[in-house]
N, C-alpha and C positions, 0 to 999 in steps of 0.2 A: 324655690322657684320665683321669676319675677312674675308680674302680672301680662306682660306681651306674649312668655313664652303658654301661657294658657289660656289666652285669647280666642274664643272660638270653639274652645272644648264645654261639653255641657255642666251645666250648673246643678240639675236636679240630681240625686241619688235614684241610683235605677235607671237612668239613660245610658243605653249604650254609645261607645265611640267608635265608629268603625272608620273613619277616615280614611285609614291604610287601604282597606278594600276597596273604599269607593274611588281611592286614587288610581288603584290598579285598572279598577273597570272603565274608568273615564279616560285612561291612558289608552288601554287595548281598542276602546271604542272609536279613538281618533286615531290608531295606528293604519297609515296608507302603504308602507311597505314592509316591515317586517318586525316580530316582537323577539328580543332574546330575552331567556330567565336562565339564570342560577338559583336554584333554592335547595337546603335541604330537605325538606319536602313539598309534595304535589301533589293534591286530591282535592277534591270539590266535586260540586254539580251532582251531589246524589240522586236527585228527583230524575235525571235522564239516565242513570245508572239501570244495568240490564236484572239488578239484585240490589237488595239492601238498601232500597230508596228512603227508610227509615233511619239511617244510620245517623242524621243530624249533620252531617258533611256537607253543608248547602252552601257555603261559600262559592261565588261565580265566576270565579277566574278562569278556569278551564273551561267553563262553560263557554265564556265570553271572548277565550282565542279560538274554540271551536268554528262558533258561529261567525267570528269574523273572517278565518279564515273560507267558510262554504259561502261567505256573503261574496269574497274574493273571485274565487272560482266561478261563481255563476254571474259575475260581471263579467268576466273573461279577462279579470286582471291578475297580474302576477304576485304573492304574498307568500311569505315564509315565515313558522314560528321556530325557534330552537328552543328545545329545554334541557338545562344539564341539571340531574340531580345526584346524589350518591348510589352506589350499586342496591346499597340496601340503609337502611336508616340505623343510628347507633344503638347498638345492643347486640345480644346474642341472636346472629341472624333466624335460626330457628327455633327462637322463642318465643312464646303465646304474642306478644307485645311487636315484635318486629315483623312477624307473619301476618299479622294482623292490619300493619299499617302496610304492607307489601299488596297486601289483599286491597285495599281501597285504593292504592295507585293504580293496580291494575285495572279496578275498575272506572277510574278516572281514564285512563287510556283509551280503553275499550270504547268508553261512551264518545270521547274526542276524534277516533278514527272513525268512528259509525256515522258522525255529524260528517265529517270530509267525505267519507265514500258516498254517502247520500246525495251530498253537490256535487260531486263528480259524475256519478250516475246522472242527475237530472239536469246536467248542462250539456252531456255528450260529449265533454273534452275525453282525449286519451291520454290518461296520467295515472298516477299511483299514488295513494294517500300521502306515501313518505317524500313525492314530491313539492310537499308544503310542509310537514308537520315531521318533525325529528326530533327523538329522545336522547340523550346521548348522556353518558358517565363516565366519569375519569379513573384512569387504573394506571398500574405501570408492574412491569417485568423485565428484569435484568440478569443477563448472565453473571455467573462467579468471576470475579475480578481476583488476579492475583496479589496478595498483601491484605485484600479486605476485611474488617474485623469479623471474628467468629465467637458467637455467645459460647460461653464455657458451659451452658448446660440447654436442652433442648426442652421444647414442650412434649405434652403426653404423646408419646407414638399414636399414629392413627388420626389424630385430631385435625380440626380445622387449622389450626396455626400450624401443626407441624407440618402439613400436605402446603400449605401457603409456603414455607420456609422452603421445603423440597422441590417445588414447581416455582419457586423465587419471583411471587405474583403477589398482590393485594392491590386492592381498590384505594385509589386516594379520595379520601372525604370530602364531601362538597358541603361546605357550612355556609357560603356566603348566601346572601339575600339581596337580590337585585334584577333589575329588568330593565333593559333598554329597548325604545322604539325609535324606529325610524332614524339612529342616530342625531336624534335632535331631544329626546329625553330620557334620563334618567331615574329610578326609583332605588333606592340603597336605604338598607335600615335594619332592624332585628325581625321582622316580622317573616315567620314560614308561610309557605303559602297550603295550609291546614286550616281545621275548624278552630284550633286551640287558639292560634294567633290571630283569625281574622272574624272572632265570634264579634269582638265587641263590648263583650261583658267578661272575659276570662282571663288570659294573660294581660300583661301591658307591655305596649310594644313601643317603638318610635322608628321613624322613616323620617326622610326628606324627598321630594321629586324637584329634580332642577331642568331647566331649558338654558341652552345657551342662546341668546336670541341673536346675536350676533352670525350665528351657522345654522341657525334654521331656514333660511331663505339663499336659494341656489347651491352651494358646495354640497352642505352637508359635511365639514371637514374641519369642527372643532374638537375640543377638548372630549369630550363623550364618544366621537367616532375614533379617536386616538385610543382611548380607553378601551373599548371593545377590539380595536386589531391587536393590541398588549394583548389582552385575555386570548383571543384565538390563536395568535404566533405562540404563546406559551401552551395552549390545549393540542393544536396541530402542527405545533415543530414548524410551522412554515406561515409565509404570506404570499396570497394569490392577488391577482388583480381583480379576479371575482370578486373577492372579499369586501370591496369596497359597494360593491351591491348586493346585500344579502338576501333581497328577494329574489335575484333573478334564479332560475334554474341551472344554472351553470356553478353557481356558488353553492347551492344546495348538493347537488350531484359532487360536488369535491367535497365537502365537508361529510356528506353521508359515506362517501369512498374512505375517507380517512378511518371515520369510523368503524365501517365493516370490517376492514384490513386487519386494524388495531386489535378488533375483538379475538378475529380469527389467531392473531399471536398470541393474545390475551388466555384464549381458552384453548389452544389446541396442545398436544399432548409432546410435541416439540418446542423444547425449551430456546427460545427466540426473544433478541432481545429488542424493546423495543424503541431502545435509542430516542430516549425523551419525547415521543409523541406520544400524548396521554389519553387523547379522545377517542373513546372507545362507544359504539354505539349500544343504547340498552339493549340487553339481551330478550328481545321478542321477535316475533315472526308478525308481519304485518301484510295482510295478503292485498291482493288488486281490489277487492271489494270493501274493505276496510275493517275484517274480521282480524283479531289479535288472538295468537296462539302462542305457545313454546316454541323455542328454536326445536331443530331436529338434533338429536344427541343429546347428552347429558341427563336425560330422564327428567328434563324443567328443573333443574336445579343448578344453583353457581358452581362455579369452577372449585372444587376443593371441600366443597359441601354437601349434605343432603338437604338443603334447605330449598324449598320452592321458589323460581323466581315469581310466580303468581300469586304467591303467599295463602294464607287460608283466614278465615273470619275466625277468631276466639270464640269457644264458648262457654271462656270462663270470665276475660277481661270486656266490660262493657263498652261499646264504640263511642262513649265520652271522652274514654280513656286514651285512645289510639287515633282518633280524627282530628 
């Protein structure tokens, strides 16, 4: 590694290097119209959680997004935040580790929607929290096609994998780590939005934040805009004129409508082909006051599993291992 590459990094041992966290916070605070995030994990702001405030998941990314949305609501300005994550983190969905991670993520969502709900009530605006903040995941469901490959062996009868094959559905795993702000700035790298990646003295991460100066004034129609539109076309299966203004209620309603419809197709008893549309709303029910609960039906579990969407805190694995 050359000297220029490490310029600005701490020279003393024991010093935390959390510039990626700082870059996220700075960009969110400067945001004027929207924030779009894709990440493998999404948890943080434990000091504002309803429980487990001492879990150590102290990164500020979710808090900053919620506060930004709240400030825009109080100012009477449109703003939208979109977060795309996996349906569940890598691993056995019913296992101690994954269930614990899902618990932290649920606590994060509950905190964020509470902040947004409070801002709506205080401002007196007639709105729903999902008019401003939405969580999505990616999934696929296909009808059986003539001539398709059929494996010679099947998973154990009744297992999660067996049910997924029977019902022809499974999540698409989100492994990207990116944030787009106002179609002016993009941050992309290796850091997950969890404490392990953002702590500054644990995992080693790398990221780059980019502006496109020629496109930041006026139209905002440069390469960052084009990249986002390409992602949205891939996820939503279409391009709408409203997508050019992500902060607009029309855009939020359009994407939310796609996500809600696709979740019904994905989770329903009837085998329905999703026809290449992968965006599904994350399976939580957000009420008008900002409270979050499980969706009706399914017993609060992911389709084809008995694993809780809300997760559960592990009594075996310490938080430092799963946050």
